[in-house]
N, C-alpha and C positions, 0 to 999 in steps of 0.2 A: 701842311699842318703848321700852325704857329708853335714856335719853340721858345720857351722862356728860360733864361739863364738866371739862377739865383745865387748870389754871392755869399749871403750870410744866413740863409734859412737853416735853422737849427731844429733838432728834434729831441734827442735824449741827452740829459746831462751825463757827465763822466761816471758818476756812481751807478746810474742805471745801466749804462752800457758795459762797464768794465769791472763790476763787482767780482766776477770770476776770472778776469783776464788782466789784472793790474800789471803783470810783467810784460805784457805785449802792447797795451794801448798807452799812448802818451798821457802824461799827467794833465788833468783838466781838459782832455780832448772832448769834443762834441761831434756828434754825427751831423754832417752838413748835407743838405739836399742842394746840390749845385746846379741841377737842371731838371726841368719837368716839361711835359708836353709832347713826348714821343708816344708811339704806339706800344712798342716793347723793346727794351734795351737789352743788349747782349754783347758777348765777345770782346771785353776790354783787353787791349794789348799795349804794352809800353814800348816806345822806341828808345834809341840810345841817348836822346836828350831828355827823357822823362815825360814826353808828351804821350797822351793816352788816346788811342783809337777805340771806338766802340760802334756797334751797329744798331740800327732801328730797322729790323728785318721787314715788318709789314709795310714800311714806307720805302723800302729798297734803298737805304742810305747807309753810308759809312760816315761817322762824325769824328771830329778830333778835338780833344781838350788840349790846349797848349799850356805850358808852364807859366804863361802870363795870366792864366785864368779864363781865357777866351774859349768858347766852344764854337766850332765852325763846321760846315758841311765839307767833308773831304771828297766824297764821290756820290753822285746820283747814279741810278741804273747800276747798282753795285752787285748784281748777280744774286740778290736776296742773301747777301752774306750773313753768316751766323758767327761762328768762331773766327777769331783773328790771331795772328802771331807775327812778330818781327823776326825775319831770318838773320843769319850771320852777316849778311851784307847790308842790312838795313831795309830790305824790301818788306812790304806788307803782304803776308800770306792770308788768304781768305777761304773759308769753307763756303763756296758759292752754291747755295742750295737750289737755286732756280733750275739749273741743269745738272745738278749732282756732280759738280766739278770742284777741283782744287785750283785756286788762282794764285799767281804771284803778281803783285802790283808795284810798279816803280813809284815811290812816293813823290818824286820830282815831276815827272811828266804823266803819271797815272796810266802808263802803258800796261796793258794786261797780257800776261802769258798764262795760258792754260796748262797746268802741270799734269793734271789727271782728268781724263774724260770718262774712263770706264775701267773695269777690271775684267780681264779675259773676255772682252767684247760684250760685257753686260753692264748696264747702268748701275752705279752704286746706289745704295738706299738714300743717301743724303749726308755727305760729310758734315760733321757737326762741330767738333772741337779738335784742336791740334796742338802739337808741341814740336819744337825743333831741337835736335840733339847737337852736341858740340861739333860734330862732323858735318852738319848741314842736312842730315836725314830728317824726314818728317814723319811723325806718328800722327794718325788721326782716327777718330771714332766714326762709325758709319751706321747710326741707328735709322730706323724707318719711321718718320713722322709724315704722314700723308699731307701734302700741301694743296690748297685750293687752286694754285696757279700751275700745278703739274698737269700734263696731258695724260699721263699714265695713272693707274689706280692700284696696281699690284706690284709686288717686289719682283725684280729679276734675279736678285741674289737673296736667297732665303735667310741665310745667317746674317746676324748683325755683329760685325767684326771690328777689330782694330787692325789697321794697315800700317805698313812702313814703306815710304818712298825713299829709295837710296839717294845719297848726296848728289849723284850725277843725274838724277831724275829718270834713269833708264829702267829701273826695276821696281815694281810695286808688288808687295807680297803681304799675305795675311800673317800676322804675328801673334794674335790672340783671338780666341773665339769662345763659344759657350757662355754667352751673356744673354740676359733677357733683353736689355736695351742699353748698350754702352753709351756714355755721354761725355762727362768731363774727363780730361786727361792732362797730366802735368808730369814733368821729370825733374830730377835733381840737377843742380848746376854742374856736377861732375860727370853727368851722363851715365851714371851707373844704376839708377833706380827709376822706375816708371810707375805712376799711379793711374789707375783707370777706375772710374765710377760706373757701376751698373745701376742706373737710376731706377729702373723698374724692378730690378732684383733686390734693391735696398741694401747694396753692399759696395764697398770700395776695396779694390785689390792692389797689391804691390807686386812688381815684377823686377827681376834682375835683368839688366840690359847687357847683351853679349856684344862682342866687337863687330859682328856682322849685322847688328841691329835686331837680331832675334831676341825673344823674351823667354826667360826660364824662371823657375822658382815662384810660380804663382802662389801668393799668400793672401789670405783674408786679412785686410788691414783694419777695416771698420765695418760695423753692422749698420751702415748708412750709405745710401746712394747720394748722388750729387748731380747738379746741372753742370756748372763750370767750377773750377777750383784753382787754387794757387798755393805756393809754398813761401815761407819766409826763411831768413838766413839762419834760424835756429832749428830748422827742420820741421816746423809745425805745418800741418796741412789744413787748408781752409776749404770746407765744403759748403755748398749753397743749397737753397731750397726754402726752408722756413728760417730766414735769416742766414747768418754765416756761422757755422759751427766749426770750432777749431780742435784738432787732435794733435797731440805731440808725436814725435817721431816713433814712439813705441805703440801708437794706435790708441792711446788713452785720451778720452774727451776731456778738454781743459776748460771749455766754456763756449758760450754763444753770444754773438753780437746781434741784438734784436734790430730788425729793420721794419718800419711801419708800412709794409706792403704785403699782399697775399703771397707773393712769390719773389724770391731773390734768385736771379738767373746766373750771375757770374761775378767774378772778383779778380782783381790783380793789384799789384803794387805799382805806383807811378810817382811822378814828381821828380825834381832834379836829383834827389838822393834816395829815391825808391822807398821813402818812409811814409807815403800817403797810400792808404788802402782805398781803391776805387771799387764801388759796388754798383752793379746794374740791377735794377729791380723795377719791373713793370714799366711805368711811364717815366721813370726817374733815374738819375744818377746821384749817388751819395759818395762822400769821402769821409775818412776818419784818419786822424794823425796817429802814428804808431811809434813805439820804441824800437821795434824790430823793423826790418826792411826786406824787400824782395831781393832775389839773387839772379845772377846770370853768369854763364861761363865766360871765359876770356876768348873772344872770337879771334881766330887766326886769319880771318879774311878781311878784317877791318884794320886800317892803318892805326898804328899806335897813337898818333896824335888825336885820333877821333874816338878813342875808346872812352866810354863813360866812366866817371869817377867812382861809380859804385860797384865796379867789377871786383870779384873776390880774387 
């Protein structure tokens, strides 16, 4: 499929976008459509240099936007990857939906390591979105979206859960259940709080993260579900679906960023200083310059000289 990169395509002026979000969006910012021509964009994830990876699941590709403004194909035959995240060592993690697996991909040689193949000898429903905690443990959601490329047609695991893979990759356990369909997931940079969106339940929950990775204190955070989501350095939570809806750390809605598409799938902060909001929506990718920025913990596994300048 032909992919067109657009450098200056604009849609909404600052006033239309930011009338309810002036404290978050940069002055005179415009929503930019930086790429179009995909089948369905998903899973944006930022690396330590500010480059942003995203997926085109129907075309089985992982793409990469670089800080020079170039968009390139990072990987073909990408396991029908959906959600992506960069781990503490700079590897790309992928929810590889083709065979219901969780992958670790070396960004230099693109070598794939399958971290999760099943749970208690049963196929997962389909890992969808993920987040890595400061210790290197991986949380991921496992909703059931029947895919045309699957050989199976029914669930092997009836519940649609949230799982935690321990930092040594040896133990996989269910840490949250009782969802209609969990989807988006994100945690705070200090590793103390986790948000999980129940997209079909129309709710987003907050949990307290314990030292062993277990979750407690399940609390209704917002009466809204979400596909993907992200956090900024002020604690605001960004939910997706019909545009990007922002809630403050107390769960109060503060505004919506309108996107000219029927569905907004996911969102993350990227760029050299993490102050550009990247939004995947249908066949396109959009960006919006922000006053706030994304956050990430200080990784203990990355050499000090290579730590990104935006670490808290």
